[in-house]
VEXFI-794329 format. One record per residue (C-alpha): x, y, z; residue number from 0; residue in three letters. Coordinates in steps of 0.05 Angstrom, whole numbers, plus 5000, padded with zeros to 4 digits. Example, Ala and Ser with C-alpha at 12.3 -4.5 7.8 and 13.67 -1.06 7.14 Angstrom:
SITE      X      Y      Z    nr   rest
SITE   5246   4910   5156     0    ALA
SITE   5273   4979   5143     1    SER
REM end
This chain:
SITE      X      Y      Z    nr   rest
SITE   1604   1704   3510     0    UNK
SITE   1535   1676   3520     1    UNK
SITE   1474   1703   3484     2    UNK
SITE   1447   1729   3551     3    UNK
SITE   1512   1764   3566     4    UNK
SITE   1513   1798   3499     5    UNK
SITE   1440   1819   3506     6    UNK
SITE   1453   1849   3575     7    UNK
SITE   1513   1889   3548     8    UNK
SITE   1471   1914   3490     9    UNK
SITE   1414   1934   3537    10    UNK
SITE   1462   1971   3583    11    UNK
SITE   1494   2008   3524    12    UNK
SITE   1427   2030   3496    13    UNK
SITE   1402   2049   3565    14    UNK
SITE   1466   2088   3580    15    UNK
SITE   1456   2129   3517    16    UNK
SITE   1385   2147   3538    17    UNK
SITE   1409   2159   3609    18    UNK
SITE   1461   2208   3584    19    UNK
SITE   1407   2248   3547    20    UNK
SITE   1363   2249   3609    21    UNK
SITE   1421   2271   3652    22    UNK
SITE   1436   2329   3606    23    UNK
SITE   1363   2351   3609    24    UNK
SITE   1362   2344   3684    25    UNK
SITE   1426   2384   3691    26    UNK
SITE   1399   2440   3648    27    UNK
SITE   1337   2448   3692    28    UNK
SITE   1377   2441   3756    29    UNK
SITE   1425   2496   3733    30    UNK
SITE   1370   2548   3740    31    UNK
SITE   1378   2588   3804    32    UNK
SITE   1344   2558   3865    33    UNK
SITE   1308   2504   3824    34    UNK
SITE   1309   2431   3843    35    UNK
SITE   1305   2392   3778    36    UNK
SITE   1252   2339   3794    37    UNK
SITE   1193   2340   3842    38    UNK
SITE   1220   2400   3881    39    UNK
SITE   1162   2404   3930    40    UNK
SITE   1121   2349   3959    41    UNK
SITE   1067   2331   4010    42    UNK
SITE   1094   2277   4057    43    UNK
SITE   1051   2233   4102    44    UNK
SITE   1064   2177   4150    45    UNK
SITE   1025   2119   4122    46    UNK
SITE   1006   2046   4130    47    UNK
SITE   1009   1995   4074    48    UNK
SITE   0956   1943   4088    49    UNK
SITE   0972   1881   4046    50    UNK
SITE   0902   1853   4046    51    UNK
SITE   0905   1812   3981    52    UNK
SITE   0976   1783   3983    53    UNK
SITE   1008   1756   3919    54    UNK
SITE   1062   1707   3939    55    UNK
SITE   1074   1683   3868    56    UNK
SITE   1110   1749   3854    57    UNK
SITE   1167   1727   3898    58    UNK
SITE   1167   1795   3933    59    UNK
SITE   1166   1785   4008    60    UNK
SITE   1134   1852   4025    61    UNK
SITE   1074   1833   3982    62    UNK
SITE   1072   1759   3998    63    UNK
SITE   1033   1757   4064    64    UNK
SITE   0977   1795   4098    65    UNK
SITE   1008   1851   4139    66    UNK
SITE   1001   1924   4160    67    UNK
SITE   1068   1958   4146    68    UNK
SITE   1092   2027   4167    69    UNK
SITE   1109   2072   4108    70    UNK
SITE   1122   2142   4083    71    UNK
SITE   1083   2169   4023    72    UNK
SITE   1102   2231   3984    73    UNK
SITE   1057   2264   3932    74    UNK
SITE   1089   2315   3885    75    UNK
SITE   1087   2348   3817    76    UNK
SITE   1146   2338   3770    77    UNK
SITE   1163   2411   3757    78    UNK
SITE   1133   2439   3820    79    UNK
SITE   1080   2480   3785    80    UNK
SITE   1021   2499   3829    81    UNK
SITE   0954   2465   3819    82    UNK
SITE   0912   2471   3777    83    UNK
SITE   0967   2480   3724    84    UNK
SITE   0975   2412   3689    85    UNK
SITE   1038   2374   3710    86    UNK
SITE   1062   2302   3716    87    UNK
SITE   1040   2275   3783    88    UNK
SITE   1089   2235   3825    89    UNK
SITE   1080   2187   3883    90    UNK
SITE   1138   2159   3923    91    UNK
SITE   1127   2103   3973    92    UNK
SITE   1177   2079   4025    93    UNK
SITE   1156   2016   4060    94    UNK
SITE   1199   2021   4122    95    UNK
SITE   1251   1967   4125    96    UNK
SITE   1234   1941   4056    97    UNK
SITE   1249   1993   4002    98    UNK
SITE   1225   2049   3957    99    UNK
SITE   1177   2051   3898   100    UNK
SITE   1165   2110   3851   101    UNK
SITE   1102   2122   3810   102    UNK
SITE   1083   2175   3758   103    UNK
SITE   1018   2194   3725   104    UNK
SITE   1006   2150   3664   105    UNK
SITE   0952   2111   3628   106    UNK
SITE   0936   2039   3647   107    UNK
SITE   0934   2000   3581   108    UNK
SITE   0992   1961   3553   109    UNK
SITE   1017   2023   3516   110    UNK
SITE   0987   2078   3560   111    UNK
SITE   1023   2055   3622   112    UNK
SITE   1089   2073   3587   113    UNK
SITE   1067   2144   3572   114    UNK
SITE   1069   2202   3622   115    UNK
SITE   1005   2244   3627   116    UNK
SITE   0992   2313   3654   117    UNK
SITE   0943   2322   3712   118    UNK
SITE   0912   2382   3747   119    UNK
SITE   0903   2345   3813   120    UNK
SITE   0957   2297   3838   121    UNK
SITE   0905   2253   3872   122    UNK
SITE   0863   2243   3810   123    UNK
SITE   0879   2188   3760   124    UNK
SITE   0924   2127   3759   125    UNK
SITE   0999   2127   3772   126    UNK
SITE   1045   2070   3752   127    UNK
SITE   1118   2051   3756   128    UNK
SITE   1121   2073   3683   129    UNK
SITE   1171   2019   3664   130    UNK
SITE   1164   1946   3684   131    UNK
SITE   1200   1914   3742   132    UNK
SITE   1226   1842   3741   133    UNK
SITE   1201   1792   3792   134    UNK
SITE   1196   1716   3799   135    UNK
SITE   1129   1715   3762   136    UNK
SITE   1154   1756   3702   137    UNK
SITE   1149   1829   3682   138    UNK
SITE   1112   1868   3736   139    UNK
SITE   1078   1936   3732   140    UNK
SITE   1053   1967   3796   141    UNK
SITE   0998   2019   3800   142    UNK
SITE   0968   2067   3851   143    UNK
SITE   0898   2097   3849   144    UNK
SITE   0869   2143   3901   145    UNK
SITE   0800   2123   3927   146    UNK
SITE   0797   2183   3975   147    UNK
SITE   0843   2240   3994   148    UNK
SITE   0873   2197   4049   149    UNK
SITE   0870   2127   4018   150    UNK
SITE   0899   2094   3956   151    UNK
SITE   0900   2024   3926   152    UNK
SITE   0963   1988   3903   153    UNK
SITE   0953   1939   3845   154    UNK
SITE   0997   1898   3800   155    UNK
SITE   0998   1869   3730   156    UNK
SITE   1045   1812   3707   157    UNK
SITE   1063   1808   3634   158    UNK
SITE   1006   1854   3614   159    UNK
SITE   0952   1814   3651   160    UNK
SITE   0891   1849   3682   161    UNK
SITE   0906   1892   3742   162    UNK
SITE   0900   1857   3810   163    UNK
SITE   0892   1894   3876   164    UNK
SITE   0946   1878   3928   165    UNK
SITE   0944   1929   3983   166    UNK
SITE   0911   1991   4011   167    UNK
SITE   0953   2052   4029   168    UNK
SITE   0924   2094   4085   169    UNK
SITE   0953   2163   4100   170    UNK
SITE   0966   2186   4170   171    UNK
SITE   0994   2251   4196   172    UNK
SITE   1023   2299   4146   173    UNK
SITE   1094   2317   4163   174    UNK
SITE   1110   2391   4166   175    UNK
SITE   1176   2423   4147   176    UNK
SITE   1205   2414   4217   177    UNK
SITE   1192   2338   4214   178    UNK
SITE   1225   2329   4146   179    UNK
SITE   1299   2312   4140   180    UNK
SITE   1326   2303   4069   181    UNK
SITE   1369   2244   4090   182    UNK
SITE   1314   2197   4110   183    UNK
SITE   1261   2223   4062   184    UNK
SITE   1305   2217   4000   185    UNK
SITE   1275   2160   3961   186    UNK
SITE   1319   2115   3918   187    UNK
SITE   1276   2071   3872   188    UNK
SITE   1338   2052   3832   189    UNK
SITE   1383   2026   3888   190    UNK
SITE   1333   2011   3943   191    UNK
SITE   1278   1969   3912   192    UNK
SITE   1242   1918   3956   193    UNK
SITE   1273   1849   3957   194    UNK
SITE   1249   1807   3898   195    UNK
SITE   1244   1865   3850   196    UNK
SITE   1296   1889   3800   197    UNK
SITE   1302   1933   3738   198    UNK
SITE   1324   1906   3671   199    UNK
SITE   1396   1926   3652   200    UNK
SITE   1368   1975   3601   201    UNK
SITE   1325   2013   3651   202    UNK
SITE   1380   2014   3704   203    UNK
SITE   1427   2045   3654   204    UNK
SITE   1373   2094   3630   205    UNK
SITE   1346   2117   3698   206    UNK
SITE   1407   2116   3742   207    UNK
SITE   1448   2174   3712   208    UNK
SITE   1391   2224   3710   209    UNK
SITE   1363   2203   3778   210    UNK
SITE   1429   2207   3814   211    UNK
SITE   1445   2274   3782   212    UNK
SITE   1377   2300   3803   213    UNK
SITE   1392   2279   3874   214    UNK
SITE   1460   2313   3875   215    UNK
SITE   1431   2377   3846   216    UNK
SITE   1376   2376   3899   217    UNK
SITE   1428   2370   3954   218    UNK
SITE   1466   2428   3924   219    UNK
SITE   1406   2473   3922   220    UNK
SITE   1385   2460   3994   221    UNK
REM end
């Protein structure tokens, strides 16, 4: 077995252990009557992702050229507590035809971007992918910051470098309950990443069990 193969197996084993713990915690919350375990309620908008500062070196086609791309954006709070009670803010972005990205409220420094933070307002403060993605340029963190209630900026950082703006996200019409169908709004940032992005074996093993269990519990509570 090659060193890389052994390292990948070790990463998956460690990640699977963490994933099992997360899945148990998710299951415990989801077992409560009429409670969806993660981000139970959200505010969904049609949106446009304007890639105005493309970054082709990332090797991610959706971010490589100037474009205005249709999208769906969902703002939520992790436990569904009403504002202004502090909660972890969530932001899910589906670039139509390209894939899904998930962000959570964190810090922005090399350590802070790995730590969840509580917020009173889901549009205030930075949100990042929490764990790094892999791309052609190296280890990539993505970040979203709201400039206004209906506009946010997408930025990236490779291998801990300074943040670099890539795109502007502009919100359009908010979808009401009659517009929303769980099938097409169900984001999958584990299995439906944009082309050119991937998770490390450790994070796939850690995130996948809890995320898929959360989705199955959400379907069961609908």
